[in-house]
Structures are given as C-alpha cells and as structure tokens.
N, C-alpha and C positions, 0 to 999 in steps of 0.2 A: 504494500501501499504505499503512495506516496500522497503528500499534500500539494494542492492544487489552489492557487488564487485566482479569482475571477471577478470580473464585473459583468452585471447583468442589468435587465431594466425590467421592473414588473408592469402590469398591465397599465398602472396609470401612467407608466414614463419615468418613474424614478429610479435613479441610478442605483444599484445596490452593490456591494462589496463584502468580499468575505473568503473563507477558505473552505475546500472541502477535500476529507482524505478518500482517495479511490486509486483504483488501479491503473487507469488510464483515463485519456480526455474524453473519448466517448460516452464512459461512465459517469462524468462530470455534468457533461450537457444531459444526457437522460435525468439525472438528478435534479438539476435546476428546471428542465421543463416538468418534472412533476411536482415542483414548488410553484409552477405557473412563472417562472421567470424566463426571460429571454436572453441567453448568453451574448456577451459582447466580445469579451477577450478573456483567455484561460491561460494561464502560466504555471508552470511548475515551480513549487516552492523553493527550489534550490538556487533560483537568482538566475534560471536560465531564461532566454529569450522568450516572450510571449508568443503562445501559440494561438491562432484564430479558432473561435467557435465554429464559423463557419468559414468566412475568409479574412476575418478582420486582423488588425494589428494594433499593437499600442507602442507609441512610442515617446520618451520622455522629453518636453520641450515646455519652455516657460517663455511666455510674454512676445513671441514674434511678431514681427509687424508686418510680414511679407508670408503670402501663401505659399510655399513650396509645393512641389510636384508631389513629395513624399506626404505632404499635410492632406492635400487632396486625394491621395491614393487611401489614406486612412479612414477619412471621411466616406468615402466611398463603398469602401468595405464595410463599414459600420452600417452605411444608409441602406446596403443591400441586405444586411442581416434584419435590420429592423423591418423592411417593407416585405421582406421575404417571410416574416414570422406575422404577418398580418397586423402591424400596428397602424392606425390611422396616420395621415400625411402629416397633419399638424404635430400629432404627439412626437412623430420621427424627427421632427424638425428640430423641437423643443430640447428633445434628450440629444441629438446632436450638438446643439449649441452649447448644451450642460458638458458633454464630455471633450468636446475641442479645447485642446491644449493652447492651440495658436491663438493668441489675442484677436488678431484680424480676423480670421476665422470664425470665431465663436461671435463678432461681431456681423458679418456678413450672413451669417446663419439665422441670426436674429432677424434681420432686415428680410431675408428670404421668408421666414415664417410669417412675419407681419404683412407681406404683399400676399402670401398666399391665404391668410384668413382675410384679408380684403376683397379676395374675389380673383386675383389673379391665377394661372397655370402655373406648375412648377417651373415649367420652362421658360416662361415670360419673366418670373421672378428670379431664375438664375442667370439669365440673359442680360438682367441689368448690372451685373460685376464681372469686372475682367478677370477675377479668379477662376471663371469656368469659361473654358474655350469654346469655339463654335462647335466642335466635335461632342464636347459634353451635353450642350444645350440641345443640340438636333437629337442626339440620340434620344434624351429623358422626354422630347417633345413626341417623338416616334412611339416612344413606350407608352405614354400618357395616350396618345390617340389610339393605339392598339389593345389598350388594356394589358400591357403586359410590361409594366414599370419594375417590377421585381427582376424580371429576367434580363432588360436593359442594363440595370443597375449591377447585376453580375457579371455580363459581359464589360463593360466599363470598367468595373475592380480589376478583372482579370486583363484588359487591355494595360490599364495604367499600370499593375504590377509587372506585366512582361515587360514595358518600356522603362521601369524604374530598375528591373534586373539588370536589364542591356547597361545602363547608365551607370549602375554600380560597378558592374564587371569591367567596362573599360576605364572607367574612374581607378579602379584597384590597379588594372593591368599598367597604366601608364605613371601610376604615382613612384614607382622604385626608381623607373630612369627619369623621372624629373628631379626625384631628391639627387640622383647622381650627378647630374647636370649642376644642381646647384651647389653639391658639394667640391665638383671638380671647380667650378667658376669662383667659390670663397676660397679653396686653396691657392688658386693662381693669384687671386688678388692679394691674399694675405703675404705669398711669398714677395709679390712686386712691390707693396707698400710698406710692409713691416720689416722682411728679413733684407732686401736687396738694399735698402739706405744703410745698413750699418757696414756692408761691404763698401757702398760709394766712399765713404771716408778714406777708407784703407787704399782704395784705388785711385783716388782723386788726382795724384800726381803721377800716376804711370802713364798717363796721355795715350799715346798710339799702341802701346806695349801689350794693352788689353787685346784679347780676342775679339774678333768682330762682333759675335754674338753676344759676349758680355758686354761689349758698348752698347748694343744696341738694347739689351734687358735694362742696362741702367738708364739708359735715356727713357725707355718707356716706364720706368719705377719714377723718374722725375717728373713726368708728363702726367702721371697719375695722380702724384701728390700734389703737383702744382696746380693743375689744370681739370680735376675731378668736377668741378661744377659745370665747366662746359660740357663734358662728357653726360652728365646727368640732366642738362639742359638739351643736348641734342638728341639723347633717348626720348625725353618728354615731347618735343616737337615732334621726331618722327612719329610716337606713338599717336599724338594728337593729331596730324596729317593725315595718318593711315584710317585713323577711327571715322576723320572727316570725307575721305575718300570714300570709303565703303559704306557710307550712308547716303550718298548719291546713287540714283538707280545705275547709270552707266558702269560707277565704280563698283558697286556691289555685284553686277553680272559678270564683270572684267574677274572679280575676284574668285566668285564661285567657278567659274569656267576653268582658272587657273589652277584652284584646287583639283578638280576633276582629271586635270592634265597630269598631274603629278605622278612620276613612275610606278611608285609602290604605294602612295597613301590615295592616290586618285581612284584606281578602281573599290578600295575598299570604302572609300566615302561614298562612291556611288551605290555599293550594296548597303550600306547602313541606311542611306537615304530610301531608297526603294524598299527595304524591309519596312521602315515606318511607315511609307504611303501604302503599301500594301496591307498593312496590319489595320491601319486606319481607315482605309477603304471597305476592306472586307468587314469590320466590327459594324460600320455605318449600314452597310448592304443587311448584313444578316439580323441587324435592328428595326428594320423595315423603311430605313430613309431612301429614296429613289436615287439611281444612280446618278443622274443629271446634279442633282444638289449634291450627294457625297462628293463627287469630283470636285465642285467649287467648294466645299470644306476643307478637302484636303490640299486643294489648290493655294487654299488661305494660309494654312498651318506649315507648308514646305519652306525648309529653311535654305534651301539652294534654289537661287533664281532662275538658273537654267533650267532644271528640273520643274520647276514652277510654270516657266513660260512653254514647256513641252506639254504641262499638263493641260494649259490653255488651249493648246491645239489639239489635245487629245479629247478635252469637253466640245469643241468645235465639230471634231469627227463623230463624236457620241451622239450629238443633236443633229446631225444629218444623217443617222442612221447607220454610219460604218463599223459599230461596234466598240468594244473596248481593246483588243488584242492588234486590230490593224494599224489604228494611229498610233498606238504606241510603238509598234515598228516602224512606221514610217519616221518618227520621231529621230529615231537612232540614239536615244538617250538611255533608254532601257535595257539591262542585258537580255539576251536572245532567249535565255533559258526562262525568264520572268514572262517574257512575251508569249512562249509557247503553252506554260503553265496557265496562263489567263485565258487563251485560245481555247484549250482543253477544258476550262471550266465555263466558257460560254457556250461551247457545243452541248456539254452535259447538263446544262441548267444549274450549276454548282459553282458559280461565279465568286460567292461569299467563302465558301470552303476553300476554294482552290487559292483564293488570295491570302487567306489565313498562312495555308501551308506554303506559299512562296514567302511570306514572311517569316515562318518557322526556318525555313531552309537557309535564307540570307542571315537570319540571325545568329545561326550556328555557324555558318559560313565565316561570319565577321568575326565571332569569338574567337574562332579556331586561327584566324589569320592574324589578329592582335595578340594572341598567346605565342604565336610562333614570331611574330615581329619583336616583341619585347624580351622574348627569350635569346634573339639575336641580338638585338640592340645592347642588352645589360651587359656583355663581354667587351662588345665594341666601347662603348662608352667608360668602361673602367680601363681598357686598352688605351684610349686617347688620354685618360686622365693620368695614367703612369708614364704617358710618353711627354705630356706637357709638364709635368712635375720633374720628370727626368731630366727634362731638356735645361730646366732652370738651374738645377743642382749642378749638373755637368758642367754647363756654362760657367757657374760661378767657381767650380773647383778646377776647370782649365786656367781660369783666370789666376787664382791662387798659385797654381803650378807656374805659372807664367813670370811669377816673381823673380824664380830662380834665373830667369833669363833675361833679366833687366841688367843695363850695363853699369857696372858698381861707380 
C-alpha cells in the first residue's frame, strides 16, 4: 500500500485535497468516485511527480503575469477532466479559476466565467483573450456547435501535451551544447582579460622578439580591456538592427527562407514546421472544423513565412476544388512523403487521421535528428574549446621560451 495525495472537486465545485492509502492510482480514482468527488490530480506521497487522474498535471508556480504554453496545457487538461465528469460549464470555469496557480490565468478565467454567465458562448468568451490562440477558440466553437465539447477539450489537451513534449525535448537537447559554448567563451575571455595582462608586463620590453601569435593575442587582450564598451555597443546595435530587419515583411521572409536553406538545420526546421502544421490541421479537422477555416487558422499560427505563403497558395487551391495534396505538391515546400501520405488520406476519406500520422512521423524524425546532431556537436565543441584554450597556452609558453633567444 502506498499513500497518494489528491486534489478533487465535489458536486458543488469546491476543491478538496487529502491523502488516500491505496495500491495504485486507479484504486484512488475509484475511491474518490465512490465519495462523489471528481479527481483532478493524484500524486504519490513520496514526492514524485504528480500523476493525472485523467490527463491533468499540476505544476508549482506562483503569481506569474504571463500565461505560458504549459499553463494553458494544465488548464486544458483540468478543464477536460471536469467537463468529462459532467460538471456544468459555469462550475467548471469557477473551479478552474480557483485551481489556477498563474495569477494572469486566474484573472482571465474569472472574466471568461462572467462572460459565459452573461450569455456569451464559451468560444466567444475565450476569443476575447490573447492567451487562447485561434486554434483553441475554433476547436471549442466546433465542440459547442456539435455537442462534443468534452471530446474537443480532450483532443486539445493531447495536442498541447504533444507540442509541449516536443518543445521540452528540443530544449533539453540543446541545453548542454549551449552550456559548452558559454563555458568556452567564458574561458577564452578570462584568459584574454585576466591572465594575459600579467604576461604583457613581462613582455613589454621584448618588442619584435615575441612570436607573432603571442603579439596578436596580447594586442587582442589590450583591445578587449580598452575597448570592451565598443564591443558591447556593436553587439547591441547588431542585435537591434537584426530584430528591426526581421520585423519587416521582406526581412522576415528572407530570414525564414535562409533558415530553410541551411545545410544541416534547414531540412530539420522544415520537418519541424510541417509536423506542427499537420498536427494542428489534423486536430482541427478531427474536431469538426471545416478544411478552409482550418487552413486559415494554420496559416495564422505558422511561424515560417515561406511556409505561411505556401499555405496561402494551398488555401486557394482547396477553394478551387483541387484538394489538399496537389496544391501542397506544387508549392515545392512540403516534403514529398508528407504530400503522399496526405494524398492517401484524401483518397481513403481519413485525412484527419493521416495528418496526425504525418505529424507523428516527422516528430519522431525530428527527435532522432536532434539527438544525433547534439551527440555529434558535443565532442566537436569540446575539441574546439580545447584547441582554443590550448592555442592561447602554447602561444604564451612559446613567448616565455623565446626569452632565452633575446640578445643580452
């Protein structure tokens, strides 16, 4: 027997917390149902990560002013659990506002509750807040019209969870290389700014007797110490100029086009974008949103402007009756495998399912490529770091040894 901590809601919408001794999570859920409680989260008493009663998770957070993707995921999972348990909509929203750890999300949910109580639909109330993207609002609208809001919320929770898992895996994969780059840069700067100046006093009277690489390093060290402010200013101006350029439509398009043409990262970024588009489009279609409206929503949330423009061409083709696969193939942006799978989905009448399969396939491929890339990048970075530090050390040692060659 193990001890589990739970958070649940009673029939009146009040949040209840406590502990239960049971063998496993399903037994805890059954006992809570026997008490007339709707479980939200269940965690083992040993401090392990909370496990969802249905699909919900709980995250520790206090007073954030911004609604993050993870906050929206947690709220959607809890919303799906409450609606699926048959709780009235206004009571669900009141409970969600009480459960929310994010202060901004708590405020938004309270406003949504008041709007729903005033007679607005849930989709209209959600659409008034930027925290809920068009995908979210339109899927909720389709669920309200079709009478399957609980199923739509469950699909939304699954969609957001898969997207969050991919973001977490990508972030985790690039964390170590970023740390290595920072360590390498910090080590080199430390040697140039702190260690080499101590040698410059010793070598100040040696003049041309110093080896070329030692003189170059000492000059670089002096420039860093004397004109560090100019370097920082140049970096700030460069970043500001780049950000200004990519905010213009032409600059953003050129930047996105350049990213897709990169030798190693280009195909990876393309597949990552296509996976997100396919999952979004498949989720919308599965939830009853029409294809043309779904394409408009996907086009709005596409991050790469090259692919966004291609989606506009695909939208025109679909409106003219050409289907989805043929306009995608003509655009030349989407991978041939994705186009073929979508064509099969159109022929079999299972386009929504095939789009989800496309997303799953490219998600797996992206994860595999990222892992391979980071495994290859780590030893390369370590080698570069060793060579850089070694070059500085060898240059200084050669300068020290050159002292014996100076004329007396």
